[in-house]
N, C-alpha and C positions, 0 to 999 in steps of 0.2 A: 570641775571644768577641765576639759582635756586641752593639751597643747600638742601640735603636730610639727615635726621637724623632718626635713629631708637632707640626708647626708650627701656629700659630693658625688658619691658613687651611685646615688639613686635610692638607697635603702631608706625606708620610712620609719619614723619613730613616733609613737603616740605615748605621751606621759599623762597620767591621770592622778591628780593629787587627792588623797583621801585622808585628811588630817585626823590624827588620833586613832587611825585604824591599827589594830594590833598585828595584822598580817599584811603581806604584800605579795604580789604575783608578777613573775617575769615570764612573758609569753613571746615565742617566736612563731610567726606564721609565714608560710611560703606557698606560692602558687604552684603546687604540685599535687596531683591526685589522679584518680583512675581515668578521668576524661582527657588527660594529657598522654595517655599510653596508646600503644598499638597492640594488636592481637598477640604478637610475639612476646611482649613484655607485660601483659596484663597482670597486675598485682605487684609491680615493682615499686610503686610509690609507697605502698604499705610495707613491703619488705625493707626498703630503705629506712623508713621510720624505725623499724625494729633494730636495724644494724647500727643506728646512731647511739643506741644504748649498750652496744657490745664492746666498747673500748675506744679510747682516743690516744693521741700521742702523750698527753699528760696523765691520763687515767687509763692505763692499758687493758682494763678488763671490765666486764659488766659489774663484777663485784666491787671494783674500785669506785665506780659511779654510784651504785646503789648504797654502798656503805657511807660514802660522803653525804649523799642526799639524806639518808636516814639519821646520820649524826646531827644534821641540822633540824631534824623534826619536820622535814619537808613533806608536803603532798605533791607528788610529781608524776607526770605521765606524758603521753603523746597520743595523737589521733590522726587518722587519715580519712579524708572524704573524697568526694568526686572531683573537687576543684582546689582543695587546700590541705596542707599538712601542718600540724601544730605541735610544738614542744613547750612544756610549761613546768614551772616549779612555784609552789605557794609556800612561803616561809614566814617566820616571825619578821616583822618589819625591819628589825635590826640586822637581819641576815640576807637582805635583798642583794647585796654585792656578791655574796657567795652563790646565790642562785644565778646571777648574771654570768659568773665565771664558769659554772658547770654547764649551763644550757648553751652558752656560746661555744664552749669547747666541743660539745656534742655536735653542734651545727657545723662548725668550721673544720674540725680535725678528726673525723671518724677514721678508724683504721681499716675496716673492711678486710679482716683476716680471713683467708680461705677456710680454715677449719671452723671459724665461727659462722661463716656463711652456710656451710654444709649442715652444721648443727641447727641453725635457725630455720632451715627448710622444714625440719621435723616439727619444730614448735609451731610454725605457721600452718602446716597441714593439720595439726591437732586443733588449732584455732578454727580452721575451716570445718573440721569435724564437729566441733562444739556448736557452730552456727547451724549445721545440718540437723542437730538434735534440738534446736530451739525454733520450732515452727512459728512461734509468735513473731520472731525476727526474720526467719528465712522467707516467709510469705511476702514480705516487702521486697526482698531481693528478686523473688519470682515475678512480682508485679513490674519492676523496672525492666526486667528482661522481656516480659510480654509487651510492654509499651514501646520500648526503644529498640528491641531486637539486637542484631549483631553490629553494634557500634559502641564506642566507649561508655556512653550514658547507660547502656543496657548490660554492661559487664559488672561482675562482682568486684568490689573494692579490694578484697583480699586475693582475688584471682582464682583460677582453677588449680587443682593439685598438680596437674602435669606441667602447667606453666610455671608454678613455683619451683618445681624441681629443675627447670631449665634456666633459672636465673643464676648468673655467675658474677664474679667480681668485676669483670670488664663492663658488663651491662650496668651494674650499679654505679660504677664510676662515671660512665658516659651519661647516664640519666641524671645523676646529680649535677654534673657539669652543665647540662643543658637547661636545668630548671632551678637549682639552688643558686640563684644569682641575686645581687643586691637589689636590682630594680623590681624583683618579684617577691621581695621579703619585707615584712612589717614586724617591728618589735613593739610590744606593748608592755608598759610597766604601770601597775596600779597599786596604790597604797600610800603609806606615809614615808616619804623619802625626800632628799634634797634634789630638786629637779635639775639644777645647773650641774651639780656633781655627777648625777646619773647620766645626763646627756654627754658629758665629757668622757665618762667611762665607756659608754656605748660607742662613741666616735673612735676611741682609742682601739677598741677590740674589733668592731665591725667596719669601721671606716677604711681600713687597709685592704679590704677585699676588693679586687679590681672589678671594674665594670665589665660586663659581658652580655651578649645577646641571649634572650630567653626564647626557648622553643615554644610555639603556640599549640593550640588545640583545634581540632576540626569542629565546625558548627554542628550542632545536633540536627539530624534530619527527622522530621515528624510527618509520618504518613499513616492516616487511619481514616476509614470511611464508614465503619460499622462497629458495633460492640465486639470485644474480644474476650475470650475466657482461657485461663490457664489452670490446670489441675495437677497437683502432685499427690499421688496416692501414698498414704502413710497410715498405718494402723494406729489409731489414737482414740482417746475418749472424748476428744473435742476437735471441732474443725476451726481452723484459723483462716479468716478470709479478709481480703482487702478490696474495696471498690476504689478504683483510681480514675481520676479525670485529669486530662491535660489542662494546665492552668497557665499562669503568667511567670515571666522571669523576674529577677530581683530588681530590675530597673522600672518595671511597670507600676504606675501610680495606683493601679487597682489592687495592689497587694495588701494595702491596709484594709480595704473593704473585704477582701477575701479572708483576712485574719478574723474579722468580726463574724463573717458568715460561718467560718469553721467553728468558732466558739459557740454560736447559736446552735449549730447542728450537734457538735460532740465535744464541747470544751469543758464540761464539768457534769456533776451529778444532776443538775437541773436542766441540762441541755435536752433538746428534743429527742435525739437518738437514745440517750441514756434512759430517759423516761419511757420511751416506746419499747426499746429492745430489752432492757433489763427489768424495769419496774412493771411494765404492763404485760410483756410476753414471758418474762422470766427465762429468757433464752440465752443469756450471756452474762459473764462476770464483768468483762470490760468491753467498752465500745467507745471509740474516740475518732476525732477528725483533726487532721493537720495538713499544712501545705508546705512543700519543700520548693523554695525558689532558688534557681541557679542563674548563672550569668546569661544563659540563652534558652532556658526552658523552665517549666514548672510542673509540679505534679501534686494534686490534692488527693489525699488518701483517707478513706474511712475504713477503719479496721475493727474487727471484733473476734472474740473467741466464743464459738457458738455450740450449743447442744447439737450433736450430729443429726438428730431427728427433726431439727427445726431450721436447718440451714436455708432452705428455699423460702420459708416463712420470713426469716430475718432479712434476706436479700430483698424480698418484695416490700417489707416494711421500710427498709432504708430508702429504697427508690420512691416509695410513697411519700416519705417525709421530704425528700428532695423535690418532688413535684409540687408539694404544698408550698414550699418556700419560693418556687418559681412563679406560682400563680397568685399568691396573696402576700401583700406587704405585711411585715411583722409589726407588732405594736410598739409604741414608744417605750412602754415598760420593759418589754423583752429586750429591745435594743439597748436601753440604758443599762440594764442588768449585765448584758454581755460586755459592753464597753468598760463598765466598772470592774468586771471580773478580769479582763485583760490588763487594764491599767494597774489593778491591785497586785496581780501576779508579777507584772513587770517591776514594780517598785520593790516588792519583797525579794524578788530574784536578784536585784542589784545591791543587796546589802553586803556582799562579800567581794573581796578584791579579785578573785578569779572570775567571777561572773561579770564584773565590770570590765576586766581586761578582754574577755571574750566578746562582750557586747560591742565595744569600740573596735576591736581587732577584726571581727567578722565584717563589719561595714567597710573598713579601710581596705582590707585585702581583696574584697570582691568588687567594691564600687568606687573606692578612693573618694568617697564623700560620706560624711558622718552626720547623722541626726542625733542630737542629745536626747535623753529621756523626755525632757520637756517638749521638744519638738515632735517626738514620736507620739506622745500623748495627745498633742494638738491634732495630729493626723487622724488618730483613732476617734477622737471626739467629733470630728467633722463628718464621719460616715453617717449617711441617712438611710432610712428604710427603702427609699427608691433606689439608692446605690446597691443595696443588698439584693433587691429583686432583679435589677439589671445584670449584675455580675453573675447571679445564679443562672440566669438565662444564657449568659455568654459562655459559661463553661460546662453546665450540666446538659450535654448533648450526646446523642448516640454515637456521633462521630468522634467522641473523646472518651467513651465509656469503656472501662476495663474491669475485669474481675479475676483475682488470683485466689486460689484455695489450696490448702493442705489438709487432707482428711481421708477417711476410709472409704473413698469412692473410686470406682474403677473407670467410669466413663463421664466425660464432661458434657455429654449431649444433654443430660437432664438440666444442666445449668444454662446452657446456650439457648434452650427452647424458651422463647418468650422473654429473653433477657434484653430489655430495652426500657427507656423512660416513657 
């Protein structure tokens, strides 16, 4: 069971007791991501995340931080998304105080040395280059650009190379000042620890940070009237494609129905799309479905890596399965199987302290309202076949249909022709 505390400065603390757990996780989440950026500083949220590992007042170098982390046997990292950035360390339960000390130091006291900023530009550009060479990942970035266009939701999280080169110390400091504030920060600790002592230590370290106003983000604009296609030409032995549909934000109650719908379509090896595209057509190694729900928009994506000669056949097959689920209610057996699959993966996934910390932290940072696993399972179990059919008809429309491809094709006209539900 979790306990929530709010410090006087507005910082939120979630403590989750996991008795007898051998490991514990300390996680800091802050409302700072690419959707909080403007065009001039696109990529700065991600750049800032990198710089927090480059040295602090107490630990003046990246080596000092990494050496201390590794001397604890820690698993540690950070991540930046569209709407949040996170820093975490997973350690033996007896070393959770050390994790608190290091992560808090990185969050509160980064140095931002000029020479390190200049070096890190090269690192991040190479990270961008790496993504360019991973079409399985890059095609999702192309999809968001197609769907949302020239607004923060459509920009890459890591930014563009020219933008990365323009980031400087002043911009980093100003961005951090505007977003890394107590009221936009959530700390999550999961594992076997003394809760009262942990809360006191967090209050001592984080409670002294003064309150300040948080800069907001612009609401996503969604405009689409007909299907859209994006093609990136790349010589390859396989075409990576994503069919994307505008869906629901994280506050929409239909998101639980959408989760079951996604699982039915592409959640496992017995899912409809896996059976159709891989087992029947033999056209792909992977095919899956997932929904990304943000605070003011959502995007359902069906992705596959496809034989270059069967791309159009696969697209037609996916659209065919979507139309089937729109027209005919699924059977009780298929519905129950999907629910059990989701619930089983949820429970297995929450066996570790880092997964538990992320489960509670993500809900708190985005919604400030938490469902326990038991409450979430109840929501999943309540989904009906009628719900699935209705939601399928709500989102699977030509006015929300998009396709992004990366493969050895020169002209997207062949994919635009007849592309509709």
